[in-house]
C-alpha positions as CSV (number, residue, x, y, z in Angstrom):
1,M,-92.9,-14.6,24.8
2,G,-95.3,-11.8,24.1
3,V,-92.7,-9.2,25.0
4,L,-90.2,-10.7,22.6
5,A,-92.8,-11.0,19.8
6,S,-93.5,-7.2,20.2
7,K,-89.8,-6.5,19.7
8,V,-89.1,-8.8,16.7
9,G,-91.2,-8.4,13.6
10,I,-91.5,-9.3,9.9
11,L,-90.8,-6.5,7.4
12,P,-93.6,-5.6,5.0
13,K,-93.6,-7.6,1.8
14,D,-93.5,-4.5,-0.4
15,I,-90.7,-2.7,1.5
16,G,-88.4,-2.7,-1.5
17,S,-84.7,-1.8,-0.7
18,L,-83.7,-0.7,2.8
19,S,-81.4,1.9,1.1
20,R,-84.5,4.0,0.4
21,A,-87.4,3.9,2.9
22,V,-87.9,2.0,6.1
23,P,-90.8,1.5,8.5
24,A,-90.9,3.6,11.7
25,A,-88.3,2.2,14.1
26,A,-86.8,3.2,17.4
27,P,-83.1,4.2,17.3
28,G,-80.8,1.1,17.4
29,T,-83.4,-1.2,15.7
30,L,-81.9,-3.7,13.4
31,L,-83.5,-4.3,10.0
32,V,-82.3,-7.1,7.7
33,L,-83.7,-7.9,4.3
34,G,-82.9,-11.0,2.2
35,S,-84.2,-12.6,-1.0
36,N,-87.5,-13.7,0.5
37,G,-88.2,-11.0,3.0
38,G,-86.8,-9.6,6.2
39,M,-87.1,-8.9,9.9
40,S,-86.8,-6.1,12.4
41,V,-85.2,-6.5,15.9
42,A,-85.4,-4.0,18.7
43,P,-82.1,-3.3,20.4
44,D,-83.3,-4.7,23.7
45,A,-85.0,-7.8,22.3
46,G,-82.2,-10.2,23.3
47,F,-82.6,-11.9,19.9
48,T,-80.0,-13.5,17.7
49,L,-80.8,-13.2,14.0
50,L,-79.7,-16.0,11.7
51,F,-79.2,-15.7,8.0
52,G,-78.3,-18.2,5.2
53,R,-79.7,-20.1,2.3
54,N,-81.8,-22.7,4.1
55,E,-85.0,-20.9,4.9
56,P,-86.4,-23.2,7.5
57,D,-83.2,-22.9,9.6
58,V,-82.7,-19.2,9.4
59,H,-84.7,-16.0,10.0
60,V,-83.6,-14.2,6.8
61,C,-82.9,-16.2,3.6
62,V,-80.1,-15.2,1.3
63,G,-78.6,-17.1,-1.7
64,E,-81.3,-19.8,-1.5
65,S,-80.5,-21.4,-4.9
66,D,-76.8,-21.3,-4.5
67,T,-75.4,-24.3,-2.7
68,A,-72.1,-22.6,-2.2
69,V,-73.8,-20.4,0.4
70,S,-74.0,-22.1,3.8
71,R,-77.3,-23.2,5.2
72,R,-76.6,-21.0,8.2
73,H,-74.1,-18.5,6.9
74,G,-74.0,-16.0,9.7
75,L,-75.7,-14.3,12.6
76,I,-76.2,-10.8,14.0
77,T,-76.3,-10.2,17.8
78,R,-76.6,-7.2,20.1
79,E,-73.5,-6.8,22.4
80,H,-72.9,-3.9,24.7
81,S,-74.9,-1.4,22.6
82,R,-73.5,-2.6,19.4
83,W,-74.8,-4.9,16.6
84,M,-72.1,-7.5,15.7
85,L,-72.0,-9.6,12.5
86,S,-70.4,-13.1,12.8
87,N,-69.6,-15.1,9.7
88,T,-70.2,-18.8,10.4
89,G,-70.3,-19.9,6.7
90,K,-67.6,-21.0,4.3
91,L,-67.7,-18.1,2.0
92,P,-66.5,-14.6,2.9
93,I,-68.9,-11.7,3.5
94,R,-68.0,-8.5,1.8
95,F,-68.7,-5.0,3.1
96,P,-69.1,-2.1,0.6
97,G,-65.7,-1.7,-1.0
98,S,-63.3,-4.6,-0.5
99,R,-63.3,-5.4,3.2
100,L,-63.9,-9.2,3.7
101,I,-65.2,-10.9,6.8
102,L,-64.0,-14.5,6.6
103,K,-65.3,-17.6,8.3
104,G,-65.0,-17.2,12.0
105,D,-64.5,-13.5,11.9
106,R,-66.7,-10.8,13.4
107,A,-67.4,-7.1,12.6
108,E,-69.4,-4.3,14.0
109,L,-72.3,-2.9,12.1
110,T,-72.7,0.9,12.2
111,A,-75.9,3.0,12.2
112,G,-77.4,3.5,8.8
113,Y,-77.5,1.4,5.6
114,T,-75.0,-1.4,5.0
115,P,-75.3,-3.7,2.0
116,L,-73.5,-7.0,2.7
117,F,-72.5,-9.4,0.0
118,I,-71.9,-13.2,0.4
119,V,-69.1,-13.7,-2.1
120,A,-69.9,-17.0,-4.0
121,P,-67.9,-18.3,-7.0
122,R,-70.6,-17.5,-9.6
123,Q,-72.1,-14.3,-8.1
124,E,-72.5,-12.2,-5.0
125,H,-75.7,-12.5,-2.9
126,L,-77.0,-9.3,-1.3
127,L,-78.1,-9.1,2.3
128,E,-79.3,-5.6,3.2
129,V,-78.8,-4.3,6.8
130,R,-80.0,-1.1,8.3
131,I,-79.7,0.1,11.9
132,A,-82.1,2.9,12.7
133,A,-80.3,6.0,13.9
134,A,-81.8,8.9,15.9
135,A,-82.8,11.8,13.6
136,R,-82.8,15.4,14.8
137,G,-85.9,17.5,14.8
138,D,-85.9,21.3,14.8
139,G,-85.5,21.4,18.6
140,G,-82.7,18.8,18.6
141,T,-85.0,16.1,19.9
142,P,-84.4,12.5,18.7
143,Q,-87.1,11.3,16.4
144,M,-88.0,7.9,15.1
145,Y,-87.5,7.2,11.4
146,G,-90.7,7.3,9.4
147,E,-91.9,5.6,6.3
148,T,-90.4,8.3,4.1
149,T,-86.9,8.2,5.5
150,H,-84.2,8.5,2.8
151,D,-80.6,7.9,3.5
152,G,-79.4,10.1,0.6
153,G,-77.1,7.4,-0.7
154,K,-78.3,7.6,-4.3
155,Y,-76.8,10.1,-6.7
156,E,-78.5,12.1,-9.4
157,L,-77.5,11.2,-12.9
158,R,-78.5,13.0,-16.1
159,P,-80.3,10.8,-18.7
160,E,-77.2,10.8,-20.9
161,E,-74.9,9.9,-18.0
162,R,-77.2,7.0,-16.9
163,L,-77.3,5.7,-20.5
164,V,-73.5,5.6,-20.8
165,L,-73.0,4.2,-17.4
166,V,-75.5,1.4,-17.8
167,C,-74.0,0.4,-21.1
168,L,-70.5,0.6,-19.6
169,G,-71.5,-1.5,-16.6
170,Q,-74.0,-3.9,-18.1
171,R,-71.9,-6.9,-17.2
172,Y,-72.3,-6.0,-13.5
173,L,-76.0,-5.6,-13.9
174,R,-76.3,-9.0,-15.7
175,N,-74.5,-10.8,-12.8
176,D,-71.4,-11.6,-14.7
177,P,-69.3,-13.7,-12.2
178,Q,-66.2,-11.5,-12.9
179,P,-67.6,-8.3,-14.3
180,Q,-65.5,-5.6,-15.9
181,P,-66.5,-2.4,-17.6
182,L,-67.0,-2.6,-21.4
183,A,-64.3,-1.2,-23.6
184,W,-65.0,2.3,-24.9
185,A,-65.1,1.1,-28.5
186,Q,-67.8,-1.4,-27.5
187,V,-69.8,1.2,-25.6
188,A,-69.7,3.6,-28.6
189,F,-70.7,0.7,-30.9
190,E,-73.7,-0.3,-28.8
191,L,-74.9,3.2,-28.3
192,T,-74.6,3.9,-32.0
193,E,-76.7,0.8,-32.7
194,L,-79.2,1.9,-30.1
195,R,-79.4,5.6,-31.2
196,P,-78.2,5.8,-34.7
197,D,-79.2,9.5,-35.0
198,E,-76.8,10.6,-32.3
199,Q,-73.0,11.1,-32.6
200,W,-71.4,8.4,-30.4
201,G,-67.7,7.7,-30.2
202,P,-65.3,6.3,-27.6
203,K,-64.0,9.7,-26.6
204,R,-67.5,11.1,-26.0
205,A,-68.5,8.2,-23.8
206,A,-65.2,8.3,-21.9
207,H,-65.6,12.1,-21.4
208,I,-69.1,11.7,-19.9
209,V,-68.0,9.1,-17.4
210,A,-64.9,11.1,-16.4
211,K,-67.1,14.0,-15.6
212,V,-69.2,11.8,-13.3
213,R,-66.1,10.4,-11.6
214,K,-64.8,13.9,-10.9
215,R,-68.2,15.2,-9.7
216,L,-68.6,12.3,-7.2
217,S,-65.1,12.6,-6.0
218,K,-65.4,16.4,-5.4
219,E,-69.0,16.6,-4.1
220,A,-69.3,13.3,-2.3
221,G,-65.7,12.5,-1.4
222,I,-65.8,9.0,-3.0
223,P,-62.3,7.6,-3.1
224,G,-60.6,5.7,-5.9
225,L,-62.3,7.7,-8.8
226,L,-59.3,9.8,-9.8
227,E,-56.1,8.7,-11.4
228,E,-53.8,10.1,-8.7
229,E,-55.7,8.0,-6.1
230,V,-55.0,4.6,-7.7
231,P,-51.6,3.0,-8.0
232,P,-50.4,2.2,-11.6
233,P,-51.3,0.4,-13.7
234,V,-54.7,2.0,-13.5
235,G,-56.4,-0.1,-16.2
236,N,-60.1,-0.4,-15.5
237,A,-59.8,0.4,-11.8
238,L,-61.3,3.9,-11.9
239,N,-64.5,2.8,-13.8
240,H,-64.7,-0.4,-11.8
241,N,-64.6,1.7,-8.5
242,L,-67.3,4.0,-9.9
243,L,-69.6,1.3,-11.1
244,T,-69.3,-0.7,-7.8
245,H,-70.2,2.5,-5.9
246,L,-73.2,3.2,-8.1
247,L,-74.4,-0.3,-7.7
248,V,-73.9,-0.4,-3.9
249,T,-75.9,2.9,-3.5
250,T,-78.6,1.6,-6.0
251,T,-77.9,4.6,-8.2
252,I,-78.0,2.2,-11.1
253,V,-80.1,-1.0,-10.8
254,K,-81.1,-4.0,-13.0
255,E,-84.2,-2.3,-14.2
256,D,-82.0,0.3,-15.9
257,L,-81.0,-2.3,-18.5
258,G,-84.4,-1.4,-20.1
259,I,-82.8,1.7,-21.6
260,L,-80.6,-0.6,-23.6
261,G,-83.6,-2.3,-25.0
262,D,-83.5,-5.3,-22.7
């Protein structure tokens, strides 16, 4: 029991998001963070981690106030040097993008940061997963992740870009059950109301966002941000793909609504 306890631990209360910094952990260590805290599991612990909304019955709680989420919604186990996710709940679990793991399905979790979303009718519930990977030192020797580890997932945005993107994607940040980007005319109207001394129009806002899409497509290889990559009719697909990626990488977060005066 003492050996198991040393290989299964509770994550610090103030850890924040697993997309940014993680405690020191040996390669292959599983870290899972839900709404009320998280756990770490060593790869050789022989431990099955349970997650769901009913905190007494699971190790990591997610979607605790949403009865659409199952009491025990899924589990993560170590099998043959791989961490495997199993969906035992009614609702699908979404990987970044559109891949869905349905009830009874299983999927492998890869090294690094993976935000998982339980897709409920009214909103999606985030379960953060990270598997510590060996980092290379100057001499090529594997090192353990330290407290300042950063996965480089976030992207730099200029203040003007952040302002327009947060306005454009505010329905996503406000947990709209079926969010869509605002219309350019609405974006221009709200930014003019917020900053009446600046020249805001639909074309200016659209131009700023288009430049961000092109930059991330070119520099980071993010798919689905250019018109030639999306089948017609394009509609809101390009901006929806951009906003979804910025949210998944925590490049924009709820706290950014403050720049709109919220």
